[in-house]
N, CA, C and O atoms as a Maestro MAE file, in Angstrom:
{
 s_m_m2io_version
 :::
 2.0.0
}

f_m_ct {
 s_m_title
 :::
 protein
 m_atom[308] {
  # First column is atom index #
  i_m_mmod_type
  r_m_x_coord
  r_m_y_coord
  r_m_z_coord
  i_m_residue_number
  s_m_chain_name
  s_m_pdb_residue_name
  s_m_pdb_atom_name
  i_m_atomic_number
  :::
  1 25 -232.924 -135.366 -108.549 1 A "MET " " N  " 7
  2 3 -232.734 -134.347 -107.536 1 A "MET " " CA " 6
  3 2 -233.819 -134.473 -106.448 1 A "MET " " C  " 6
  4 15 -233.530 -134.342 -105.258 1 A "MET " " O  " 8
  5 25 -235.037 -134.721 -106.859 2 A "LEU " " N  " 7
  6 3 -236.147 -134.881 -105.912 2 A "LEU " " CA " 6
  7 2 -235.908 -136.095 -105.003 2 A "LEU " " C  " 6
  8 15 -236.206 -136.060 -103.809 2 A "LEU " " O  " 8
  9 25 -235.373 -137.153 -105.585 3 A "ALA " " N  " 7
  10 3 -235.100 -138.364 -104.806 3 A "ALA " " CA " 6
  11 2 -234.049 -138.085 -103.729 3 A "ALA " " C  " 6
  12 15 -234.137 -138.611 -102.620 3 A "ALA " " O  " 8
  13 25 -233.070 -137.269 -104.057 4 A "ILE " " N  " 7
  14 3 -232.024 -136.932 -103.086 4 A "ILE " " CA " 6
  15 2 -232.612 -136.103 -101.942 4 A "ILE " " C  " 6
  16 15 -232.289 -136.326 -100.775 4 A "ILE " " O  " 8
  17 25 -233.473 -135.150 -102.284 5 A "VAL " " N  " 7
  18 3 -234.115 -134.301 -101.271 5 A "VAL " " CA " 6
  19 2 -235.004 -135.152 -100.367 5 A "VAL " " C  " 6
  20 15 -234.979 -135.000 -99.146 5 A "VAL " " O  " 8
  21 25 -235.783 -136.039 -100.961 6 A "VAL " " N  " 7
  22 3 -236.675 -136.904 -100.179 6 A "VAL " " CA " 6
  23 2 -235.850 -137.833 -99.284 6 A "VAL " " C  " 6
  24 15 -236.208 -138.037 -98.124 6 A "VAL " " O  " 8
  25 25 -234.779 -138.387 -99.786 7 A "ALA " " N  " 7
  26 3 -233.919 -139.272 -98.996 7 A "ALA " " CA " 6
  27 2 -233.277 -138.507 -97.840 7 A "ALA " " C  " 6
  28 15 -233.197 -139.022 -96.725 7 A "ALA " " O  " 8
  29 25 -232.822 -137.289 -98.096 8 A "ALA " " N  " 7
  30 3 -232.212 -136.469 -97.047 8 A "ALA " " CA " 6
  31 2 -233.249 -136.114 -95.983 8 A "ALA " " C  " 6
  32 15 -232.970 -136.172 -94.785 8 A "ALA " " O  " 8
  33 25 -234.439 -135.749 -96.431 9 A "TRP " " N  " 7
  34 3 -235.518 -135.400 -95.499 9 A "TRP " " CA " 6
  35 2 -235.905 -136.622 -94.647 9 A "TRP " " C  " 6
  36 15 -236.093 -136.497 -93.436 9 A "TRP " " O  " 8
  37 25 -236.020 -137.764 -95.259 10 A "THR " " N  " 7
  38 3 -236.379 -138.998 -94.556 10 A "THR " " CA " 6
  39 2 -235.301 -139.372 -93.547 10 A "THR " " C  " 6
  40 15 -235.608 -139.756 -92.419 10 A "THR " " O  " 8
  41 25 -234.043 -139.261 -93.951 11 A "THR " " N  " 7
  42 3 -232.934 -139.563 -93.051 11 A "THR " " CA " 6
  43 2 -232.930 -138.593 -91.871 11 A "THR " " C  " 6
  44 15 -232.757 -139.014 -90.728 11 A "THR " " O  " 8
  45 25 -233.119 -137.309 -92.135 12 A "GLY " " N  " 7
  46 3 -233.160 -136.295 -91.076 12 A "GLY " " CA " 6
  47 2 -234.296 -136.558 -90.103 12 A "GLY " " C  " 6
  48 15 -234.119 -136.436 -88.891 12 A "GLY " " O  " 8
  49 25 -235.465 -136.917 -90.625 13 A "THR " " N  " 7
  50 3 -236.615 -137.215 -89.776 13 A "THR " " CA " 6
  51 2 -236.342 -138.447 -88.909 13 A "THR " " C  " 6
  52 15 -236.669 -138.462 -87.722 13 A "THR " " O  " 8
  53 25 -235.752 -139.458 -89.497 14 A "ALA " " N  " 7
  54 3 -235.440 -140.677 -88.745 14 A "ALA " " CA " 6
  55 2 -234.425 -140.398 -87.643 14 A "ALA " " C  " 6
  56 15 -234.562 -140.898 -86.527 14 A "ALA " " O  " 8
  57 25 -233.413 -139.604 -87.953 15 A "VAL " " N  " 7
  58 3 -232.396 -139.263 -86.954 15 A "VAL " " CA " 6
  59 2 -233.032 -138.452 -85.829 15 A "VAL " " C  " 6
  60 15 -232.746 -138.700 -84.658 15 A "VAL " " O  " 8
  61 25 -233.886 -137.489 -86.162 16 A "ARG " " N  " 7
  62 3 -234.554 -136.658 -85.166 16 A "ARG " " CA " 6
  63 2 -235.442 -137.514 -84.257 16 A "ARG " " C  " 6
  64 15 -235.434 -137.348 -83.037 16 A "ARG " " O  " 8
  65 25 -236.203 -138.425 -84.857 17 A "GLN " " N  " 7
  66 3 -237.077 -139.301 -84.075 17 A "GLN " " CA " 6
  67 2 -236.262 -140.181 -83.122 17 A "GLN " " C  " 6
  68 15 -236.627 -140.373 -81.962 17 A "GLN " " O  " 8
  69 25 -235.163 -140.704 -83.636 18 A "ARG " " N  " 7
  70 3 -234.303 -141.554 -82.815 18 A "ARG " " CA " 6
  71 2 -233.713 -140.762 -81.662 18 A "ARG " " C  " 6
  72 15 -233.636 -141.272 -80.544 18 A "ARG " " O  " 8
  73 25 -233.293 -139.525 -81.907 19 A "ARG " " N  " 7
  74 3 -232.731 -138.668 -80.865 19 A "ARG " " CA " 6
  75 2 -233.790 -138.365 -79.799 19 A "ARG " " C  " 6
  76 15 -233.500 -138.430 -78.605 19 A "ARG " " O  " 8
  77 25 -235.001 -138.039 -80.221 20 A "LEU " " N  " 7
  78 3 -236.083 -137.770 -79.270 20 A "LEU " " CA " 6
  79 2 -236.393 -139.003 -78.425 20 A "LEU " " C  " 6
  80 15 -236.608 -138.905 -77.217 20 A "LEU " " O  " 8
  81 25 -236.411 -140.152 -79.074 21 A "TYR " " N  " 7
  82 3 -236.676 -141.400 -78.374 21 A "TYR " " CA " 6
  83 2 -235.595 -141.677 -77.320 21 A "TYR " " C  " 6
  84 15 -235.901 -142.075 -76.196 21 A "TYR " " O  " 8
  85 25 -234.343 -141.462 -77.692 22 A "THR " " N  " 7
  86 3 -233.226 -141.665 -76.773 22 A "THR " " CA " 6
  87 2 -233.307 -140.689 -75.602 22 A "THR " " C  " 6
  88 15 -233.042 -141.077 -74.464 22 A "THR " " O  " 8
  89 25 -233.665 -139.437 -75.857 23 A "GLU " " N  " 7
  90 3 -233.802 -138.448 -74.792 23 A "GLU " " CA " 6
  91 2 -234.938 -138.826 -73.845 23 A "GLU " " C  " 6
  92 15 -234.818 -138.668 -72.630 23 A "GLU " " O  " 8
  93 25 -236.043 -139.327 -74.403 24 A "GLN " " N  " 7
  94 3 -237.164 -139.747 -73.565 24 A "GLN " " CA " 6
  95 2 -236.771 -140.919 -72.673 24 A "GLN " " C  " 6
  96 15 -237.134 -140.961 -71.498 24 A "GLN " " O  " 8
  97 25 -236.030 -141.869 -73.234 25 A "LEU " " N  " 7
  98 3 -235.570 -143.000 -72.434 25 A "LEU " " CA " 6
  99 2 -234.657 -142.543 -71.306 25 A "LEU " " C  " 6
  100 15 -234.755 -143.041 -70.184 25 A "LEU " " O  " 8
  101 25 -233.774 -141.599 -71.596 26 A "ALA " " N  " 7
  102 3 -232.866 -141.082 -70.571 26 A "ALA " " CA " 6
  103 2 -233.651 -140.355 -69.475 26 A "ALA " " C  " 6
  104 15 -233.345 -140.499 -68.292 26 A "ALA " " O  " 8
  105 25 -234.655 -139.580 -69.866 27 A "ALA " " N  " 7
  106 3 -235.476 -138.864 -68.891 27 A "ALA " " CA " 6
  107 2 -236.258 -139.848 -68.018 27 A "ALA " " C  " 6
  108 15 -236.379 -139.649 -66.810 27 A "ALA " " O  " 8
  109 25 -236.777 -140.891 -68.623 28 A "GLN " " N  " 7
  110 3 -237.510 -141.901 -67.859 28 A "GLN " " CA " 6
  111 2 -236.581 -142.629 -66.884 28 A "GLN " " C  " 6
  112 15 -236.964 -142.898 -65.746 28 A "GLN " " O  " 8
  113 25 -235.384 -142.941 -67.319 29 A "ALA " " N  " 7
  114 3 -234.421 -143.610 -66.445 29 A "ALA " " CA " 6
  115 2 -234.041 -142.705 -65.272 29 A "ALA " " C  " 6
  116 15 -233.915 -143.170 -64.139 29 A "ALA " " O  " 8
  117 25 -233.861 -141.421 -65.546 30 A "GLU " " N  " 7
  118 3 -233.527 -140.472 -64.488 30 A "GLU " " CA " 6
  119 2 -234.675 -140.350 -63.486 30 A "GLU " " C  " 6
  120 15 -234.447 -140.327 -62.276 30 A "GLU " " O  " 8
  121 25 -235.895 -140.274 -63.985 31 A "GLU " " N  " 7
  122 3 -237.068 -140.180 -63.119 31 A "GLU " " CA " 6
  123 2 -237.214 -141.451 -62.279 31 A "GLU " " C  " 6
  124 15 -237.547 -141.380 -61.096 31 A "GLU " " O  " 8
  125 25 -236.967 -142.596 -62.883 32 A "ARG " " N  " 7
  126 3 -237.031 -143.862 -62.160 32 A "ARG " " CA " 6
  127 2 -235.975 -143.900 -61.056 32 A "ARG " " C  " 6
  128 15 -236.247 -144.373 -59.952 32 A "ARG " " O  " 8
  129 25 -234.780 -143.407 -61.350 33 A "ALA " " N  " 7
  130 3 -233.710 -143.370 -60.351 33 A "ALA " " CA " 6
  131 2 -234.084 -142.445 -59.195 33 A "ALA " " C  " 6
  132 15 -233.826 -142.769 -58.036 33 A "ALA " " O  " 8
  133 25 -234.683 -141.307 -59.497 34 A "ARG " " N  " 7
  134 3 -235.124 -140.383 -58.438 34 A "ARG " " CA " 6
  135 2 -236.189 -141.034 -57.566 34 A "ARG " " C  " 6
  136 15 -236.151 -140.923 -56.341 34 A "ARG " " O  " 8
  137 25 -237.142 -141.714 -58.205 35 A "ALA " " N  " 7
  138 3 -238.216 -142.378 -57.456 35 A "ALA " " CA " 6
  139 2 -237.655 -143.477 -56.561 35 A "ALA " " C  " 6
  140 15 -238.088 -143.624 -55.418 35 A "ALA " " O  " 8
  141 25 -236.704 -144.244 -57.064 36 A "GLU " " N  " 7
  142 3 -236.100 -145.307 -56.270 36 A "GLU " " CA " 6
  143 2 -235.314 -144.723 -55.097 36 A "GLU " " C  " 6
  144 15 -235.337 -145.279 -53.999 36 A "GLU " " O  " 8
  145 25 -234.621 -143.613 -55.321 37 A "ALA " " N  " 7
  146 3 -233.872 -142.968 -54.238 37 A "ALA " " CA " 6
  147 2 -234.829 -142.441 -53.166 37 A "ALA " " C  " 6
  148 15 -234.562 -142.574 -51.972 37 A "ALA " " O  " 8
  149 25 -235.937 -141.847 -53.594 38 A "ALA " " N  " 7
  150 3 -236.927 -141.347 -52.635 38 A "ALA " " CA " 6
  151 2 -237.543 -142.501 -51.851 38 A "ALA " " C  " 6
  152 15 -237.776 -142.379 -50.648 38 A "ALA " " O  " 8
  153 25 -237.802 -143.597 -52.510 39 A "GLU " " N  " 7
  154 3 -238.342 -144.784 -51.855 39 A "GLU " " CA " 6
  155 2 -237.364 -145.325 -50.812 39 A "GLU " " C  " 6
  156 15 -237.765 -145.709 -49.714 39 A "GLU " " O  " 8
  157 25 -236.101 -145.351 -51.162 40 A "GLU " " N  " 7
  158 3 -235.070 -145.841 -50.241 40 A "GLU " " CA " 6
  159 2 -234.940 -144.918 -49.032 40 A "GLU " " C  " 6
  160 15 -234.801 -145.388 -47.903 40 A "GLU " " O  " 8
  161 25 -234.985 -143.595 -49.269 41 A "ARG " " N  " 7
  162 3 -234.924 -142.650 -48.151 41 A "ARG " " CA " 6
  163 2 -236.116 -142.842 -47.218 41 A "ARG " " C  " 6
  164 15 -235.968 -142.790 -45.997 41 A "ARG " " O  " 8
  165 25 -237.292 -143.064 -47.792 42 A "LEU " " N  " 7
  166 3 -238.491 -143.280 -46.992 42 A "LEU " " CA " 6
  167 2 -238.374 -144.569 -46.181 42 A "LEU " " C  " 6
  168 15 -238.759 -144.602 -45.012 42 A "LEU " " O  " 8
  169 25 -237.848 -145.623 -46.788 43 A "ARG " " N  " 7
  170 3 -237.666 -146.894 -46.077 43 A "ARG " " CA " 6
  171 2 -236.707 -146.722 -44.904 43 A "ARG " " C  " 6
  172 15 -236.955 -147.227 -43.809 43 A "ARG " " O  " 8
  173 25 -235.604 -146.001 -45.144 44 A "ILE " " N  " 7
  174 3 -234.621 -145.767 -44.083 44 A "ILE " " CA " 6
  175 2 -235.237 -144.925 -42.966 44 A "ILE " " C  " 6
  176 15 -235.003 -145.198 -41.789 44 A "ILE " " O  " 8
  177 25 -236.013 -143.915 -43.319 45 A "ALA " " N  " 7
  178 3 -236.655 -143.061 -42.311 45 A "ALA " " CA " 6
  179 2 -237.630 -143.875 -41.465 45 A "ALA " " C  " 6
  180 15 -237.686 -143.703 -40.248 45 A "ALA " " O  " 8
  181 25 -238.387 -144.748 -42.093 46 A "ARG " " N  " 7
  182 3 -239.325 -145.592 -41.333 46 A "ARG " " CA " 6
  183 2 -238.573 -146.525 -40.392 46 A "ARG " " C  " 6
  184 15 -238.956 -146.699 -39.235 46 A "ARG " " O  " 8
  185 25 -237.512 -147.117 -40.895 47 A "GLU " " N  " 7
  186 3 -236.708 -148.031 -40.079 47 A "GLU " " CA " 6
  187 2 -236.107 -147.279 -38.892 47 A "GLU " " C  " 6
  188 15 -236.123 -147.778 -37.767 47 A "GLU " " O  " 8
  189 25 -235.586 -146.099 -39.141 48 A "LEU " " N  " 7
  190 3 -234.999 -145.287 -38.076 48 A "LEU " " CA " 6
  191 2 -236.054 -144.911 -37.038 48 A "LEU " " C  " 6
  192 15 -235.791 -144.954 -35.836 48 A "LEU " " O  " 8
  193 25 -237.238 -144.546 -37.500 49 A "ARG " " N  " 7
  194 3 -238.330 -144.201 -36.586 49 A "ARG " " CA " 6
  195 2 -238.687 -145.397 -35.710 49 A "ARG " " C  " 6
  196 15 -238.912 -145.246 -34.510 49 A "ARG " " O  " 8
  197 25 -238.738 -146.586 -36.311 50 A "ASP " " N  " 7
  198 3 -239.056 -147.791 -35.545 50 A "ASP " " CA " 6
  199 2 -237.989 -148.082 -34.491 50 A "ASP " " C  " 6
  200 15 -238.311 -148.413 -33.350 50 A "ASP " " O  " 8
  201 25 -236.733 -147.960 -34.872 51 A "VAL " " N  " 7
  202 3 -235.641 -148.238 -33.932 51 A "VAL " " CA " 6
  203 2 -235.653 -147.228 -32.792 51 A "VAL " " C  " 6
  204 15 -235.523 -147.605 -31.627 51 A "VAL " " O  " 8
  205 25 -235.806 -145.961 -33.116 52 A "ILE " " N  " 7
  206 3 -235.830 -144.921 -32.075 52 A "ILE " " CA " 6
  207 2 -237.051 -145.100 -31.177 52 A "ILE " " C  " 6
  208 15 -236.954 -144.967 -29.957 52 A "ILE " " O  " 8
  209 25 -238.196 -145.403 -31.781 53 A "GLY " " N  " 7
  210 3 -239.407 -145.629 -30.985 53 A "GLY " " CA " 6
  211 2 -239.229 -146.786 -30.020 53 A "GLY " " C  " 6
  212 15 -239.635 -146.699 -28.861 53 A "GLY " " O  " 8
  213 25 -238.631 -147.858 -30.483 54 A "HIS " " N  " 7
  214 3 -238.395 -149.010 -29.609 54 A "HIS " " CA " 6
  215 2 -237.437 -148.642 -28.480 54 A "HIS " " C  " 6
  216 15 -237.664 -149.008 -27.327 54 A "HIS " " O  " 8
  217 25 -236.378 -147.924 -28.806 55 A "SER " " N  " 7
  218 3 -235.405 -147.517 -27.789 55 A "SER " " CA " 6
  219 2 -236.054 -146.619 -26.739 55 A "SER " " C  " 6
  220 15 -235.814 -146.788 -25.544 55 A "SER " " O  " 8
  221 25 -236.871 -145.669 -27.176 56 A "LEU " " N  " 7
  222 3 -237.544 -144.783 -26.227 56 A "LEU " " CA " 6
  223 2 -238.534 -145.548 -25.367 56 A "LEU " " C  " 6
  224 15 -238.671 -145.263 -24.177 56 A "LEU " " O  " 8
  225 25 -239.217 -146.502 -25.944 57 A "SER " " N  " 7
  226 3 -240.149 -147.323 -25.164 57 A "SER " " CA " 6
  227 2 -239.404 -148.125 -24.110 57 A "SER " " C  " 6
  228 15 -239.863 -148.242 -22.974 57 A "SER " " O  " 8
  229 25 -238.269 -148.672 -24.479 58 A "THR " " N  " 7
  230 3 -237.453 -149.431 -23.530 58 A "THR " " CA " 6
  231 2 -236.980 -148.536 -22.392 58 A "THR " " C  " 6
  232 15 -237.001 -148.939 -21.229 58 A "THR " " O  " 8
  233 25 -236.554 -147.326 -22.728 59 A "ILE " " N  " 7
  234 3 -236.116 -146.374 -21.698 59 A "ILE " " CA " 6
  235 2 -237.271 -146.043 -20.756 59 A "ILE " " C  " 6
  236 15 -237.090 -145.987 -19.540 59 A "ILE " " O  " 8
  237 25 -238.458 -145.824 -21.323 60 A "ALA " " N  " 7
  238 3 -239.618 -145.489 -20.506 60 A "ALA " " CA " 6
  239 2 -239.982 -146.645 -19.575 60 A "ALA " " C  " 6
  240 15 -240.305 -146.419 -18.409 60 A "ALA " " O  " 8
  241 25 -239.934 -147.875 -20.074 61 A "VAL " " N  " 7
  242 3 -240.244 -149.034 -19.239 61 A "VAL " " CA " 6
  243 2 -239.214 -149.177 -18.129 61 A "VAL " " C  " 6
  244 15 -239.570 -149.437 -16.980 61 A "VAL " " O  " 8
  245 25 -237.942 -149.011 -18.463 62 A "GLN " " N  " 7
  246 3 -236.896 -149.121 -17.444 62 A "GLN " " CA " 6
  247 2 -237.021 -148.027 -16.394 62 A "GLN " " C  " 6
  248 15 -236.811 -148.274 -15.206 62 A "GLN " " O  " 8
  249 25 -237.361 -146.823 -16.828 63 A "ALA " " N  " 7
  250 3 -237.531 -145.718 -15.878 63 A "ALA " " CA " 6
  251 2 -238.734 -145.986 -14.976 63 A "ALA " " C  " 6
  252 15 -238.688 -145.718 -13.775 63 A "ALA " " O  " 8
  253 25 -239.794 -146.506 -15.551 64 A "GLY " " N  " 7
  254 3 -240.966 -146.843 -14.741 64 A "GLY " " CA " 6
  255 2 -240.666 -147.948 -13.756 64 A "GLY " " C  " 6
  256 15 -241.123 -147.904 -12.613 64 A "GLY " " O  " 8
  257 25 -239.908 -148.933 -14.177 65 A "ALA " " N  " 7
  258 3 -239.538 -150.032 -13.277 65 A "ALA " " CA " 6
  259 2 -238.657 -149.526 -12.154 65 A "ALA " " C  " 6
  260 15 -238.786 -149.973 -11.014 65 A "ALA " " O  " 8
  261 25 -237.771 -148.607 -12.456 66 A "GLU " " N  " 7
  262 3 -236.896 -148.057 -11.421 66 A "GLU " " CA " 6
  263 2 -237.711 -147.291 -10.385 66 A "GLU " " C  " 6
  264 15 -237.437 -147.381 -9.188 66 A "GLU " " O  " 8
  265 25 -238.708 -146.538 -10.839 67 A "ARG " " N  " 7
  266 3 -239.574 -145.815 -9.903 67 A "ARG " " CA " 6
  267 2 -240.350 -146.793 -9.023 67 A "ARG " " C  " 6
  268 15 -240.560 -146.551 -7.834 67 A "ARG " " O  " 8
  269 25 -240.762 -147.880 -9.618 68 A "HIS " " N  " 7
  270 3 -241.552 -148.868 -8.885 68 A "HIS " " CA " 6
  271 2 -240.681 -149.641 -7.885 68 A "HIS " " C  " 6
  272 15 -241.073 -149.850 -6.737 68 A "HIS " " O  " 8
  273 25 -239.509 -150.056 -8.337 69 A "VAL " " N  " 7
  274 3 -238.621 -150.861 -7.501 69 A "VAL " " CA " 6
  275 2 -237.834 -149.975 -6.544 69 A "VAL " " C  " 6
  276 15 -237.593 -150.347 -5.396 69 A "VAL " " O  " 8
  277 25 -237.444 -148.827 -7.016 70 A "GLY " " N  " 7
  278 3 -236.663 -147.927 -6.181 70 A "GLY " " CA " 6
  279 2 -235.367 -147.576 -6.865 70 A "GLY " " C  " 6
  280 15 -235.125 -147.962 -8.009 70 A "GLY " " O  " 8
  281 25 -234.539 -146.843 -6.158 71 A "GLY " " N  " 7
  282 3 -233.271 -146.399 -6.708 71 A "GLY " " CA " 6
  283 2 -232.242 -147.514 -6.748 71 A "GLY " " C  " 6
  284 15 -232.537 -148.652 -6.384 71 A "GLY " " O  " 8
  285 25 -231.055 -147.193 -7.184 72 A "ALA " " N  " 7
  286 3 -229.972 -148.167 -7.335 72 A "ALA " " CA " 6
  287 2 -229.544 -148.725 -5.994 72 A "ALA " " C  " 6
  288 15 -229.219 -149.908 -5.894 72 A "ALA " " O  " 8
  289 25 -229.537 -147.897 -4.963 73 A "GLU " " N  " 7
  290 3 -229.129 -148.361 -3.627 73 A "GLU " " CA " 6
  291 2 -230.120 -149.402 -3.108 73 A "GLU " " C  " 6
  292 15 -229.716 -150.415 -2.537 73 A "GLU " " O  " 8
  293 25 -231.383 -149.160 -3.300 74 A "GLU " " N  " 7
  294 3 -232.404 -150.097 -2.821 74 A "GLU " " CA " 6
  295 2 -232.343 -151.415 -3.600 74 A "GLU " " C  " 6
  296 15 -232.609 -152.482 -3.048 74 A "GLU " " O  " 8
  297 25 -231.996 -151.333 -4.867 75 A "GLN " " N  " 7
  298 3 -231.906 -152.538 -5.670 75 A "GLN " " CA " 6
  299 2 -230.739 -153.392 -5.224 75 A "GLN " " C  " 6
  300 15 -230.844 -154.618 -5.230 75 A "GLN " " O  " 8
  301 25 -229.652 -152.796 -4.846 76 A "ARG " " N  " 7
  302 3 -228.486 -153.542 -4.383 76 A "ARG " " CA " 6
  303 2 -228.792 -154.302 -3.092 76 A "ARG " " C  " 6
  304 15 -228.310 -155.417 -2.893 76 A "ARG " " O  " 8
  305 25 -229.587 -153.698 -2.226 77 A "ARG " " N  " 7
  306 3 -229.953 -154.318 -0.953 77 A "ARG " " CA " 6
  307 2 -230.842 -155.489 -1.216 77 A "ARG " " C  " 6
  308 15 -231.271 -156.161 -0.278 77 A "ARG " " O  " 8
  :::
 }
 m_bond[307] {
  # First column is bond index #
  i_m_from
  i_m_to
  i_m_order
  :::
  1 1 2 1
  2 2 3 1
  3 3 4 2
  4 3 5 1
  5 5 6 1
  6 6 7 1
  7 7 8 2
  8 7 9 1
  9 9 10 1
  10 10 11 1
  11 11 12 2
  12 11 13 1
  13 13 14 1
  14 14 15 1
  15 15 16 2
  16 15 17 1
  17 17 18 1
  18 18 19 1
  19 19 20 2
  20 19 21 1
  21 21 22 1
  22 22 23 1
  23 23 24 2
  24 23 25 1
  25 25 26 1
  26 26 27 1
  27 27 28 2
  28 27 29 1
  29 29 30 1
  30 30 31 1
  31 31 32 2
  32 31 33 1
  33 33 34 1
  34 34 35 1
  35 35 36 2
  36 35 37 1
  37 37 38 1
  38 38 39 1
  39 39 40 2
  40 39 41 1
  41 41 42 1
  42 42 43 1
  43 43 44 2
  44 43 45 1
  45 45 46 1
  46 46 47 1
  47 47 48 2
  48 47 49 1
  49 49 50 1
  50 50 51 1
  51 51 52 2
  52 51 53 1
  53 53 54 1
  54 54 55 1
  55 55 56 2
  56 55 57 1
  57 57 58 1
  58 58 59 1
  59 59 60 2
  60 59 61 1
  61 61 62 1
  62 62 63 1
  63 63 64 2
  64 63 65 1
  65 65 66 1
  66 66 67 1
  67 67 68 2
  68 67 69 1
  69 69 70 1
  70 70 71 1
  71 71 72 2
  72 71 73 1
  73 73 74 1
  74 74 75 1
  75 75 76 2
  76 75 77 1
  77 77 78 1
  78 78 79 1
  79 79 80 2
  80 79 81 1
  81 81 82 1
  82 82 83 1
  83 83 84 2
  84 83 85 1
  85 85 86 1
  86 86 87 1
  87 87 88 2
  88 87 89 1
  89 89 90 1
  90 90 91 1
  91 91 92 2
  92 91 93 1
  93 93 94 1
  94 94 95 1
  95 95 96 2
  96 95 97 1
  97 97 98 1
  98 98 99 1
  99 99 100 2
  100 99 101 1
  101 101 102 1
  102 102 103 1
  103 103 104 2
  104 103 105 1
  105 105 106 1
  106 106 107 1
  107 107 108 2
  108 107 109 1
  109 109 110 1
  110 110 111 1
  111 111 112 2
  112 111 113 1
  113 113 114 1
  114 114 115 1
  115 115 116 2
  116 115 117 1
  117 117 118 1
  118 118 119 1
  119 119 120 2
  120 119 121 1
  121 121 122 1
  122 122 123 1
  123 123 124 2
  124 123 125 1
  125 125 126 1
  126 126 127 1
  127 127 128 2
  128 127 129 1
  129 129 130 1
  130 130 131 1
  131 131 132 2
  132 131 133 1
  133 133 134 1
  134 134 135 1
  135 135 136 2
  136 135 137 1
  137 137 138 1
  138 138 139 1
  139 139 140 2
  140 139 141 1
  141 141 142 1
  142 142 143 1
  143 143 144 2
  144 143 145 1
  145 145 146 1
  146 146 147 1
  147 147 148 2
  148 147 149 1
  149 149 150 1
  150 150 151 1
  151 151 152 2
  152 151 153 1
  153 153 154 1
  154 154 155 1
  155 155 156 2
  156 155 157 1
  157 157 158 1
  158 158 159 1
  159 159 160 2
  160 159 161 1
  161 161 162 1
  162 162 163 1
  163 163 164 2
  164 163 165 1
  165 165 166 1
  166 166 167 1
  167 167 168 2
  168 167 169 1
  169 169 170 1
  170 170 171 1
  171 171 172 2
  172 171 173 1
  173 173 174 1
  174 174 175 1
  175 175 176 2
  176 175 177 1
  177 177 178 1
  178 178 179 1
  179 179 180 2
  180 179 181 1
  181 181 182 1
  182 182 183 1
  183 183 184 2
  184 183 185 1
  185 185 186 1
  186 186 187 1
  187 187 188 2
  188 187 189 1
  189 189 190 1
  190 190 191 1
  191 191 192 2
  192 191 193 1
  193 193 194 1
  194 194 195 1
  195 195 196 2
  196 195 197 1
  197 197 198 1
  198 198 199 1
  199 199 200 2
  200 199 201 1
  201 201 202 1
  202 202 203 1
  203 203 204 2
  204 203 205 1
  205 205 206 1
  206 206 207 1
  207 207 208 2
  208 207 209 1
  209 209 210 1
  210 210 211 1
  211 211 212 2
  212 211 213 1
  213 213 214 1
  214 214 215 1
  215 215 216 2
  216 215 217 1
  217 217 218 1
  218 218 219 1
  219 219 220 2
  220 219 221 1
  221 221 222 1
  222 222 223 1
  223 223 224 2
  224 223 225 1
  225 225 226 1
  226 226 227 1
  227 227 228 2
  228 227 229 1
  229 229 230 1
  230 230 231 1
  231 231 232 2
  232 231 233 1
  233 233 234 1
  234 234 235 1
  235 235 236 2
  236 235 237 1
  237 237 238 1
  238 238 239 1
  239 239 240 2
  240 239 241 1
  241 241 242 1
  242 242 243 1
  243 243 244 2
  244 243 245 1
  245 245 246 1
  246 246 247 1
  247 247 248 2
  248 247 249 1
  249 249 250 1
  250 250 251 1
  251 251 252 2
  252 251 253 1
  253 253 254 1
  254 254 255 1
  255 255 256 2
  256 255 257 1
  257 257 258 1
  258 258 259 1
  259 259 260 2
  260 259 261 1
  261 261 262 1
  262 262 263 1
  263 263 264 2
  264 263 265 1
  265 265 266 1
  266 266 267 1
  267 267 268 2
  268 267 269 1
  269 269 270 1
  270 270 271 1
  271 271 272 2
  272 271 273 1
  273 273 274 1
  274 274 275 1
  275 275 276 2
  276 275 277 1
  277 277 278 1
  278 278 279 1
  279 279 280 2
  280 279 281 1
  281 281 282 1
  282 282 283 1
  283 283 284 2
  284 283 285 1
  285 285 286 1
  286 286 287 1
  287 287 288 2
  288 287 289 1
  289 289 290 1
  290 290 291 1
  291 291 292 2
  292 291 293 1
  293 293 294 1
  294 294 295 1
  295 295 296 2
  296 295 297 1
  297 297 298 1
  298 298 299 1
  299 299 300 2
  300 299 301 1
  301 301 302 1
  302 302 303 1
  303 303 304 2
  304 303 305 1
  305 305 306 1
  306 306 307 1
  307 307 308 2
  :::
 }
}
């Protein structure tokens, strides 16, 4: 009878440990996925900032050149 109780207790402990281990792995995978998603959002935001910054700089240079050269009518002449 004692052997049956010990075997049941050992089996229950092993199952519990395995379940906890599986839950920890799932939590780690979820956290890793969140971190990767945040990293990707940050990369996209940086890329977007660079593209917008370049576009605004180009607009500013073109506007400055137009002021220096003159309006569209003067450029045609």
